[in-house]
FITOR-149261 format. One record per atom (N, C-alpha, C): z, x, y negated. Coordinates in steps of 0.001 Angstrom, whole numbers, padded with zeros to 6 digits, always signed. Layout:
N
ZXY
...
! end
This chain:
253
-010370-013762+022727
-010280-014896+021814
-011447-014860+020826
-012666-014846+021385
-013880-014810+020575
-014407-016224+020373
-014760-016532+019124
-015290-017854+018802
-016545-017685+017943
-017658-018248+018395
-018880-018239+017606
-018918-019475+016724
-019162-019266+015435
-019199-020362+014465
-020479-020239+013640
-021179-021336+013487
-022400-021339+012676
-022285-022247+011451
-021267-023081+011412
-021093-024031+010320
-020192-023420+009248
-020707-023188+008037
-019863-022589+006989
-018706-023481+006559
-018762-024757+006913
-017683-025680+006547
-016634-025823+007651
-016735-025022+008698
-015762-025079+009778
-014364-024830+009215
-013397-025694+009489
-012053-025538+008902
-011344-024253+009308
-011743-023635+010407
-011112-022391+010827
-011412-021245+009853
-012415-021439+009013
-012797-020408+008051
-012197-020635+006669
-011343-021629+006539
-010872-022052+005231
-010226-020920+004437
-009378-020113+005059
-008672-019064+004320
-009563-017862+004003
-010787-017862+004551
-011752-016819+004193
-012669-017264+003054
-012494-018494+002619
-013394-019056+001619
-013054-018534+000215
-014133-018257-000553
-013969-017850-001956
-012938-016724-002089
-013254-015601-001476
-012319-014488-001357
-011740-014060-002705
-012589-013888-003705
-012104-013367-004989
-011184-014362-005686
-011472-015665-005548
-010576-016660-006136
-009222-016639-005455
-009219-016502-004139
-007952-016498-003403
-007164-015211-003630
-007842-014150-004070
-007095-012959-004472
-006099-013319-005561
-006459-014293-006388
-005612-014699-007505
-004664-015831-007139
-005138-016769-006316
-004336-017955-006026
-003465-017819-004788
-003732-016833-003937
-002915-016611-002748
-003523-017185-001491
-002950-016777-000349
-003474-017175+000961
-002356-017679+001873
-001486-018480+001317
-000400-019065+002110
+000460-017988+002776
+000769-016953+002021
+001627-015897+002532
+000925-014827+003338
-000389-014910+003457
-001163-013922+004204
-001867-012975+003235
-002396-011869+003773
-003205-010962+002975
-004542-010761+003665
-005521-010265+002913
-006847-010038+003474
-007166-008556+003499
-007708-008113+004630
-008160-006738+004794
-009676-006757+004980
-010337-005690+004568
-011792-005633+004708
-012222-004222+005070
-013302-004153+005845
-013852-002864+006249
-013349-002429+007610
-014183-001712+008335
-013894-001321+009718
-012628-000473+009837
-012527+000570+009024
-011373+001472+009135
-010073+000729+008852
-010087-000102+007808
-008879-000837+007444
-008500-001834+008537
-009494-002530+009101
-009186-003491+010166
-008582-002794+011374
-009107-001659+011727
-008564-000955+012893
-007139-000483+012642
-006802-000160+011394
-005405+000162+011071
-004536-001086+011143
-005080-002214+010696
-004335-003466+010787
-004010-003805+012238
-004963-003614+013134
-004758-003986+014542
-003613-003212+015187
-003333-002019+014678
-002269-001188+015259
-001103-001002+014286
-001071-001780+013232
-000077-001591+012183
+001351-001795+012667
+002276-000911+012277
+003684-001104+012609
+004402-002067+011660
+003708-002518+010603
+004374-003355+009602
+003663-004683+009355
+002580-004952+010071
+001828-006181+009838
+001237-006708+011141
+000967-008006+011155
+000369-008669+012309
-001014-009190+011931
-001952-009120+012862
-003272-009683+012641
-003243-011171+012943
-003708-011975+011999
-003747-013432+012180
-005103-013865+012709
-006193-013317+012156
-007540-013615+012646
-008510-012607+012053
-009719-012592+012617
-010765-011662+012187
-012044-012451+011963
-012813-012053+010953
-014123-012649+010689
-015149-011527+010632
-016163-011623+011491
-017206-010606+011514
-018500-011237+012009
-019499-010418+012184
-020792-010895+012689
-020999-010361+014100
-021862-010995+014895
-022118-010488+016250
-022600-009045+016242
-023400-008681+015224
-023935-007327+015155
-022848-006290+014878
-021821-006687+014142
-020759-005740+013773
-019624-005684+014792
-019545-006673+015635
-018405-006763+016558
-018250-005502+017396
-019350-004982+017908
-019294-003809+018776
-018848-002545+018076
-018811-002549+016741
-018383-001376+015998
-016885-001177+015970
-016121-002200+016367
-014669-002094+016383
-014206-001428+017682
-013324-000453+017565
-012853+000280+018737
-012070-000615+019686
-011387-001619+019134
-010612-002551+019958
-010495-003856+019188
-010000-004883+019875
-009810-006178+019240
-008345-006583+019346
-007851-007310+018372
-006444-007716+018393
-006236-008940+019270
-004992-009219+019537
-004641-010446+020261
-004547-011578+019242
-005694-011942+018718
-005782-012962+017668
-007210-013501+017673
-007436-014675+017114
-008793-015224+017083
-009759-014311+016326
-010939-014116+016913
-012011-013358+016270
-013183-014312+016090
-013497-014600+014837
-014573-015534+014529
-015850-014751+014248
-016911-015066+014995
-018209-014426+014806
-019153-015417+014138
-019724-015002+013018
-020624-015874+012267
-021855-015075+011864
-022987-015746+011614
-024140-015036+011059
-023808-014437+009697
-024484-013339+009345
-024184-012667+008088
-024309-013614+006891
-025319-014483+006920
-025500-015421+005821
-024333-016370+005673
-023768-016813+006790
-022605-017701+006755
-021392-016951+006219
-021228-015708+006640
-020105-014909+006159
-020162-014759+004641
-021348-014430+004129
-021503-014260+002689
-021263-015575+001956
-021740-016671+002515
-021568-017977+001879
-020098-018373+001821
-019398-018149+002911
-017982-018511+002959
-017174-017645+001987
-017420-016342+002015
-016658-015412+001177
-016974-015575-000308
-018186-016006-000605
-018563-016190-001994
-019278-015007-002602
-019517-013967-001828
-020284-012798-002266
-020683-012011-001018
-021692-011140-001103
-022143-010395+000084
-021055-009476+000647
-020763-009632+001915
-019781-008773+002592
-020563-007669+003310
-020891-006612+002574
-021751-005573+003131
-021093-004837+004291
-019767-004726+004257
-019084-004001+005340
-019066-004822+006633
-019172-006143+006510
-019274-006994+007693
-017977-007280+008417
-016842-006921+007819
-015558-007145+008485
-014523-007678+007502
-013871-008775+007860
-012720-009292+007124
-011640-009662+008136
-010404-009641+007716
-009307-010072+008585
-008165-010585+007731
-007421-011511+008289
-006200-011996+007660
-005001-011407+008390
-004005-010985+007629
-002808-010405+008225
-001556-010993+007620
-000453-010722+008274
+000868-011171+007809
+001793-009961+007778
+002416-009723+006628
+003337-008598+006502
+004605-008910+007280
+004988-008013+008204
+006137-008272+009074
+006810-006959+009459
+007464-006291+008492
+008138-005036+008821
+009266-005274+009817
+009429-004331+010727
+010400-004507+011813
+011782-003951+011458
+011883-003207+010363
+013160-002606+009972
+013395-002790+008483
+014658-002819+008095
+015005-002795+006682
+014849-001364+006174
+014846-001194+004860
+014756+000153+004310
+015977+000978+004718
+017157+000363+004756
+018362+001089+005168
+018218+001624+006592
+017611+000841+007460
+017390+001295+008840
+016364+002420+008883
+015354+002324+008030
+014305+003342+008014
+014834+004709+007570
+015851+004723+006720
+016332+005994+006164
+017741+006325+006652
+018080+005883+007826
+019444+006068+008334
+019696+007455+008930
+018660+008272+009072
+018830+009584+009685
+019314+010645+008713
+019378+011874+009203
+019858+012983+008372
+018803+013437+007363
+017548+013105+007617
+016486+013391+006658
+015751+012089+006346
+015295+011965+005122
+014582+010749+004721
+013814+011021+003432
+012704+010319+003281
+011953+010397+002024
+011475+008998+001655
+011710+008640+000420
+011290+007340-000105
+010445+007577-001350
+009360+006846-001449
+008541+006828-002654
+008971+005612-003462
+009487+005826-004668
+009999+004738-005496
+009090+004568-006717
+008673+003329-006964
+007674+003063-007994
+008182+002048-009011
+007913+002348-010282
+008317+001459-011373
+007093+001114-012219
+006810-000181-012371
+005774-000620-013295
+004347-000297-012897
+004092-000058-011622
+002728+000247-011171
+001982-001076-011008
+001204-001449-012021
+000511-002734-012019
-000977-002606-011701
-001504-001391-011698
-002921-001159-011425
-003147-001048-009918
-004036-001890-009383
-004218-001924-007925
-004851-000645-007382
-005703+000006-008170
-006277+001278-007711
-005184+002332-007565
-004306+002416-008563
-003206+003370-008472
-002278+003034-007312
-001985+001741-007131
-001122+001349-006023
-001756+001735-004692
-003050+001516-004558
-003725+001899-003319
-003653+003389-003068
-003871+004185-004118
-003786+005633-003964
-002390+006097-003611
-001383+005477-004205
+000004+005818-003900
+000355+005484-002455
-000085+004322-001981
+000204+003940-000596
-000544+004840+000392
-001746+005246+000035
-002488+006182+000890
-001728+007497+001018
-001224+008008-000110
-000467+009267-000065
+000841+009100+000698
+001491+007959+000539
+002732+007711+001273
+002499+007803+002773
+001400+007220+003228
+001074+007275+004658
+000677+008684+005079
-000118+009352+004248
-000634+010678+004606
+000471+011720+004717
+001539+011568+003917
+002608+012562+003917
+003880+012066+004588
+003779+010992+005365
+004872+010584+006238
+006100+010044+005557
+005920+009341+004436
+007064+008737+003744
+007685+007645+004614
+008999+007532+004575
+009698+006545+005407
+009580+005127+004865
+009461+004993+003558
+009334+003670+002968
+008995+003786+001497
+008431+002704+000961
+008094+002641-000459
+008950+001557-001096
+009631+001919-002178
+010502+000982-002885
+009842+000611-004210
+009657-000677-004440
+008976-001170-005628
+009938-001948-006511
+009815-001762-007819
+010571-002646-008701
+009793-003956-008851
+010374-004897-009565
+009786-006244-009625
+008533-006311-010487
+008227-005249-011241
+007034-005266-012090
+005820-004625-011431
+005974-004086-010245
+004844-003488-009530
+003951-004576-008940
+002661-004276-008843
+001745-005197-008175
+001947-005131-006665
+001300-006037-005972
+001445-006153-004525
+000607-005084-003813
+001225-004221-002993
+000447-003245-002221
-000521-003896-001236
-000319-005184-000960
-001191-005892-000015
-002254-006729-000722
-002445-006506-002008
-003603-007055-002695
-004839-006448-002038
-005901-007245-001897
-007074-006806-001128
-007613-005458-001588
-007748-005274-002903
-008291-004012-003400
-007335-002855-003153
-006032-003099-003290
-005058-002028-003046
-005119-001562-001594
-005254-002498-000664
-005373-002124+000749
-006631-001301+000966
-007735-001734+000360
-009007-001020+000521
-008905+000394-000024
-008362+000547-001238
-008230+001881-001836
-007293+002758-001013
-006289+002160-000406
-005344+002931+000415
-005934+003353+001750
-007146+002895+002068
-007802+003130+003356
-006877+002698+004493
-006157+001616+004280
-005251+001098+005299
-003870+001712+005269
-003623+002662+004363
-002292+003263+004287
-001212+002245+003963
-001583+001213+003222
-000624+000153+002899
-000174-000610+004129
-000897-000450+005241
-000554-001110+006496
+000176-000168+007450
+000462+001035+006984
+001142+002034+007812
+002596+002240+007400
+002871+002116+006102
+004205+002406+005565
+004822+001117+005030
+006046+000788+005412
+006668-000441+004900
+007046-000310+003428
+006960-001421+002714
+007380-001435+001314
+008430-002515+001112
+009259-002309+000116
+010392-003191-000143
+010538-003382-001647
+011068-004523-002057
+011284-004820-003474
+012766-004700-003829
+013011-004322-005075
+014379-004298-005587
+014366-004629-007073
+015422-005287-007540
+015585-005500-008978
+016643-004560-009547
+017078-003605-008727
+018066-002605-009158
+017730-001284-008476
+016770-000565-009053
+016276+000663-008434
+017398+001686-008251
+018155+001945-009308
+019217+002962-009234
+020275+002564-008218
+020698+001308-008267
+021718+000847-007334
+021255+000927-005892
+020001+000593-005648
+019473+000649-004285
+019420+002079-003770
+018908+002992-004570
+018802+004385-004139
+020179+005012-003949
+021100+004690-004845
+022469+005199-004712
+023123+004665-003453
+022947+003381-003193
+023525+002771-002004
+022983+003353-000715
+021748+003841-000757
+021138+004452+000425
+021517+005925+000570
+022210+006470-000418
+022624+007870-000350
+021482+008848-000515
+020504+008499-001349
+019341+009350-001553
+019471+010118-002867
+019056+011369-002865
+018967+012152-004090
+017660+011800-004777
+017734+011367-006035
+016566+010853-006733
+015974+011901-007675
+014646+012063-007603
+013901+012952-008478
+012881+012109-009229
+012878+012201-010544
+011975+011417-011375
+010916+012333-011983
+009645+011989-011819
+008560+012796-012361
+008253+012363-013786
+008198+013357-014686
+007933+013081-016087
+007427+014348-016762
+006507+014233-017722
+006093+015424-018475
+007250+016104-019187
+008323+015362-019432
+009491+015939-020104
+010571+016364-019120
+010239+016505-017858
+011220+016861-016848
+011965+018153-017156
+013216+018221-016746
+014073+019373-017066
+013688+020617-016274
+013140+020439-015068
+012759+021579-014233
+011331+021385-013753
+010697+022485-013371
+009345+022391-012823
+009411+022063-011334
+008321+021555-010819
+008274+021192-009402
+008552+022404-008516
+008067+023574-008936
+008280+024790-008144
+009752+025175-008048
+010529+024776-009023
+011951+025142-009050
+012814+024236-008187
+012258+023144-007708
+013040+022168-006958
+013102+022537-005482
+014311+022535-004936
+014504+022600-003485
+014919+021207-003051
+014014+020459-002432
+014305+019055-002147
+015515+018886-001234
+016346+017923-001547
+017471+017578-000679
+016934+016976+000626
+017731+017002+001685
+017250+016438+002962
+016919+014950+002887
+017619+014231+002015
+017403+012786+001874
+017029+012509+000415
+015757+012262+000184
+015269+012209-001180
+014506+010920-001467
+014473+010597-002755
+013574+009585-003288
+012852+010214-004466
+011537+010026-004546
+010771+010525-005692
+010243+009318-006454
+010485+009314-007771
+010174+008157-008603
+008992+008439-009519
+008111+007446-009607
+006941+007524-010465
+006819+006236-011264
+006372+006389-012508
+006151+005229-013360
+004686+005079-013694
+004374+004020-014412
+002994+003747-014812
+002498+004817-015787
+001189+005078-015726
+000601+006014-016673
+000735+005446-018086
+001136+006303-019005
+001368+005849-020376
+002851+005700-020627
+003435+004544-020274
+004877+004367-020540
+005775+005219-019661
+005325+005538-018452
+006162+006338-017561
+007410+005603-017122
+008460+006367-016861
+009724+005799-016405
+010648+005537-017593
+011428+004454-017555
+012368+004181-018650
+013490+005225-018683
+014020+005427-019874
+015047+006455-020074
+016271+006218-019200
+016662+004962-019041
+017861+004671-018243
+017658+005067-016791
+016463+004887-016286
+016175+005266-014905
+016125+006777-014764
+015517+007463-015712
+015443+008925-015662
+016820+009558-015771
+017724+008907-016520
+019066+009451-016699
+019850+009498-015396
+019450+008685-014435
+020147+008640-013152
+019519+009578-012119
+018518+010357-012533
+017777+011209-011594
+017736+012652-012090
+017354+013544-011192
+016967+014880-011615
+015512+014781-012064
+015216+015156-013295
+013860+014999-013810
+013032+016254-013539
+011777+016026-013169
+010900+017099-012707
+009560+016974-013435
+008985+018106-013788
+007665+018109-014426
+006713+019032-013658
+005426+018824-013879
+004398+019725-013361
+003727+020370-014568
+003904+021665-014752
+003309+022354-015895
+001793+022449-015722
+001075+022305-016831
-000390+022272-016798
-000972+023132-017912
-002266+023372-017807
-002997+024161-018793
-003814+023245-019697
-004369+023813-020742
-005348+023135-021570
-004832+021982-022394
-003548+021929-022639
-003006+020874-023461
-002740+019577-022730
-002943+019568-021410
-002653+018366-020622
-001174+018352-020230
-000588+017155-020224
+000812+017067-019821
+001029+016132-018643
-000054+015484-018166
+000123+014566-017039
-001189+014382-016294
-001060+013893-015064
-002198+013574-014203
-002140+012094-013854
-003205+011609-013246
-003162+010268-012665
-001958+010168-011734
-001284+009025-011743
-000031+008895-011000
-000237+009087-009497
-001363+008626-008960
-001603+008815-007532
-001825+010292-007215
-002561+010988-008087
-002774+012421-007889
-001446+013174-007933
-000623+012841-008913
+000688+013484-009027
+001527+013254-007784
+001499+012039-007275
+002305+011746-006087
+001861+012574-004890
+000554+012801-004768
+000081+013620-003655
+000614+015039-003726
+000610+015615-004927
+001137+016972-005114
+002620+017016-004782
+003363+016060-005305
+004814+016060-005128
+005191+015781-003675
+004551+014809-003044
+004888+014496-001667
+004549+015646-000725
+003497+016391-001029
+003199+017587-000232
+004311+018610-000388
+004768+018781-001615
+005854+019736-001875
+007145+019293-001204
+007369+017991-001111
+008615+017445-000563
+008521+017148+000930
+007418+017490+001565
+007256+017103+002972
+008335+017729+003825
+008710+017023+004890
+009775+017501+005778
+009198+018357+006875
! end
């Protein structure tokens, strides 16, 4: 399904137009991925479908495989004009989030791990968290309503495609959702009652992280076992994505 296009006004390119503006205004329920590694993860994603691809003839051969979706090939100048800025990586794609299972189905076994996030509004942090979730085999990511979208273009890029590997779900009742799933909840905080080394993770766990600065609300922490990571030099916390990597490694199954 290869199509060569030379006209920057071709209507098939409409959703690739003015990329940065559409990051804010939306893409009719679709998301945008960029870069070779991320596109190749999209093509094999268990939670998303490829809608179309935009690249140049010179870059096409760099992809290990092509999806069962339209692939539009344009000159580099046309690609840059349509996108509204130079696309140095030479690869863009549109995708649709389509997880095949509910979170309850994902964690129905005797062992399970969920990454639960509250108030993560920074796309770089979200990307790092999703990358760690994929790297350490998390079953699903649970987001409260104040978290940013893991499928924001920059978050996907920072995650190196990890956001396309692990399903994410929204909830307006974090405690109720985790309790209903039968998960033992651990909340990370500098004021945690026990150190990470002292924790023996339950077979079915959720680990909760909040935004840097405000952290997790007291009501949410009260429903969890609170955990801290002791540090030297007067530091009491790390970047939230860094912390999640340490904790998820410790909690790996």
